[in-house]
C-alpha positions as CSV (number, residue, x, y, z in Angstrom):
1,M,28.9,3.6,-13.0
2,D,27.4,7.0,-12.1
3,K,27.8,7.6,-8.4
4,R,24.1,8.9,-8.5
5,M,22.5,5.5,-9.3
6,V,21.8,4.4,-5.7
7,R,21.0,6.5,-2.6
8,Y,19.7,5.3,0.8
9,F,16.9,7.1,2.5
10,D,15.8,5.9,5.9
11,R,18.2,3.0,5.5
12,K,16.2,1.9,2.3
13,K,17.9,1.5,-1.0
14,F,16.6,3.6,-4.0
15,M,17.6,3.5,-7.5
16,W,17.7,6.7,-10.0
17,D,15.5,6.3,-12.7
18,G,18.3,7.6,-15.1
19,E,16.8,11.2,-16.2
20,E,17.8,14.5,-15.1
21,Y,14.5,16.6,-14.8
22,T,15.0,20.4,-15.8
23,S,11.9,21.6,-13.5
24,E,10.7,20.3,-10.1
25,D,7.4,20.1,-11.9
26,D,8.7,17.6,-14.1
27,A,10.1,15.5,-11.7
28,R,7.0,15.6,-9.6
29,Q,5.0,14.6,-12.6
30,K,7.1,11.4,-13.0
31,E,7.0,10.9,-9.1
32,K,3.0,10.8,-9.6
33,E,3.3,8.1,-12.3
34,Y,5.8,6.0,-10.3
35,R,3.4,6.4,-7.3
36,G,0.6,5.0,-9.3
37,K,2.6,1.9,-10.1
38,D,3.1,1.3,-6.2
39,F,6.7,2.5,-6.1
40,E,8.3,4.5,-3.3
41,V,9.7,7.8,-4.6
42,R,12.1,10.6,-3.5
43,V,12.7,13.7,-5.7
44,V,16.2,15.2,-5.2
45,P,17.6,18.5,-6.3
46,D,21.1,17.9,-7.9
47,N,23.1,20.9,-9.5
48,G,19.9,22.8,-10.6
49,K,18.2,19.6,-12.0
50,H,16.2,17.1,-10.0
51,L,16.5,13.5,-9.8
52,V,13.9,10.9,-9.1
53,Y,14.6,7.8,-6.8
54,T,12.5,4.8,-6.9
55,R,12.0,1.4,-5.0
56,R,9.4,-1.1,-4.8
57,V,9.5,-4.3,-2.6
58,V,8.6,-7.4,-4.6
59,I,5.6,-9.1,-2.5
60,E,4.9,-12.1,-5.0
61,V,6.9,-13.8,-7.6
62,V,5.1,-15.8,-10.3
63,V,7.1,-18.6,-11.8
64,E,5.9,-20.1,-15.2
65,G,6.8,-23.5,-16.5
66,A,7.7,-26.9,-15.1
67,P,10.1,-27.2,-12.3
68,M,13.6,-28.7,-13.4
């Protein structure tokens, strides 16, 4: 497993989206998309590239089907 997969910011767990963005502008565009979907986002520089980390707290779980 890639050591970059998980990072903690302010004691909160964030997951890397798996992409290496060549420019900060590209990473910021992706950040905007994630924020539009109610994710918390962090953009982190890494060896000349940029990584995007996200997290979202589940507030509702919908269960379909009859109980077993």
